[in-house]
N, C-alpha and C positions, 0 to 999 in steps of 0.2 A: 585462465582467460575465459571471458563470456563467449558463448556459442555464436551470438549475433548482436546487433544493435538492440533488437527487441529483448533478448535475454539480459543484456547489460542494463537496459532501462528498468526491467522488472526487478533485477537483483538490487539495484540502487533504491528503487521505490520501496521495496519490502524492508530493507535495512533502515531507511529514513522513517518509515511508519513506526517501526518498533522502537527506534531511538526516541522518537517524540513521545510514544506511549510510556516508556520507562524513564523519561527524563527526570533527573533528580534522585533516582533510586540507585542502589548499589548493585547494578546490573550492567554487564559488559555485552555490547552488541556490535558485531562486525560481520564482514563477509569478504570473500575472495582474499582472505588473509591466511598465510601459512600457519597451520597448527602442527608443531613438532611434538611427537609423542614418545620418542625413544632417545634418551640422552646419549650423545656420542655418535648417533647415526643420523646425519641430516637428510638422508633419503627417506627416512620414516616420517612422512608429513602428509597432510591433506589440507585442502583449501575449500571449505564449504562456501556455497554462494551466500548464505546468510546463517548466522548462528547466534545463540543467546547463552550466556554464562551467568547464572544467578549467584548472588552473594560474592560478587567479584568487582574489583575496582574498575570503573568505567573509563579510565584514562586511555589516551591514545597509545597504540603499540605498533612496532614494526613487524613482530611475529608473536605467536602465542606458544610458549613452552609449557607443556602440561606439568612437568616436574617442578618448575618454578612457581607456577600458579597454584598447584595442588588441587587441580580440578579439571574436568572436561566439560564441554558444552552440555547444557540441559536440553537444548532444542536445536535442530538443524533443518533448514529448508533449502532444497536444490531446485533451481529453475532448469528443468530437464528438457531433453529433446530426443529425437529418434537416434541421433548419433552418440548421445551420452547415456542412453538408457541402460546399457549393459553395465557400465561403470557405476551408475547411480543405484541400480537395483541389485547389484552383486558385490563388487569390490567395496564400495563405500558403505553399503548397508551392513555388510559383514563387519567392517571396521567400526561403524557406529554402534553395532551390537556389542562388540568387544569393549568399547569405551563406556557402555551402558548409558548412551545418550537416550534420555527418557522418551523423546518424541522425534520422529523423522517424517517430514512432509516433502512431497514432490509436487511441483507445479509445472505444467507443460503449456506455456503461453501460446504456442502455435497450434496446440491440439494435434500434434503429429502422431502421437502414439498412445497417450493416456486418454481413457474414456471412462469416467469424466476426467477432465484435465487437471484435477486436484485429488491427491490421495494422501492419507496420513496414517502413520503407524505409532503405536506406543508399546513400551516394554511390558510384557506380562511374563513373569517367571524367567526373566533374562532373555526372552525372545520377542521379536516384533510381531504384533498382531494388528490388523487393520482397525482404525478408530471407527466406531459406529456413528454414522451421520445422525444429526438431530432431526426433529420433525420437518425442518425446512430443507434438509439435505446438506446442511453445512457441517463442517468438522470442528468441534470444539477442542482447543488445546488446554488441558488441565494444567500444564506446566506454566503457561503464559497468562491464562485468564483471557485468552483471545480466541474468537471464533473465526475460522476461515471459510470462505464460500466463493461461488462463482456467480457473476452476473453477466450474461451474454459472453461467457468464456473468459471474462476478466476477473482476476483475483481481487476479492474484497475482504476486509478484515474489520471486525467489530469487537469492542470490549464485551465479553460474554455477560458480565453482570448487568451493565447498563444498556447494552445494545448500541452504544455510541460508535460511529464509524471511525476507524483509524485512517489518518491521512498524513502525508508527508508535508514538509514545509512548501515544497514546490506545488503540490496539489492544492494547498490552501491558497497560495499566491495566484494560481490559475483560476481557482474558484472566485476569488475576489476580483480578478480582472474581468471575468465573465459577468459577474454581478454589476460591476461598474459600467461595462459596456451596455448591458441591458438597461441600467438606470439612465445612462446618457441618452439612449434611444427613446426611452419613455419620456424623459424631460424634453427632448427635441419634438416629439409628437405633441406633448402638452403645449409647448411654446407655439407650434404651428396652429394648434386648435385655438389657443387664446388670440393669436394674431388674426385668424379668420373671424373669430367672434368680434374682435375689436373693429375689424373692417366692416362687418355687417352692421354693427352699431353706428359706425360713422355714416354709412349709406342711409340708414334709417333716420338719423338725426338730420342729415342734409335734406332728406325728403320731407321731414316734418317742417323744417325751416322754409322750404319752398312752398308748402301748403299754407303755412301761416302768412307768408308774404302775399300769396294770391288772395287770401281772405281779406288782408288789409287793404288791398287795392279795390276790392269789391265794395 
């Protein structure tokens, strides 16, 4: 279960961004879904907040059984917190190392304990080593072709090759709503300006008619 509303919001947002990015590809993306990794022992399971499995059917699942799928996740991201840090950096990290999960990222949306609030690891000779930030301080994921970074503490994601920002469907809808609101306000201001100009022209025309009428009397 998510640590809080904020953690759940970020978990869903990250999953949706990745699903949009990999749409139409043979890539399975999920999160908060049980991954069973020992056949015959249902207690041997883990539920990453977000994970990506490459070369895998993207169909919906109720659980992910590694012995049936024949693979483990290539990428895992945990939305971590002060209360889950021990599990995220010890138990899960050890497990993901054993699975040979190529990259492991952690994001702390509250900034409770991670500084910076985003860290990433990749496997080097079977062990996790920190990913070196790029020139902008962002963390590139070689597995996904996606770069992760922070803007005012909030997680942002870009396609590494093009620099195009990754967004979820909800974020795009909100962006469109904001744009429509701004456009509506601009149209309203324009309509008010045109109305004022029309009123000014009407006053000027009336004044001209009055002046012509006075000249005609003279």
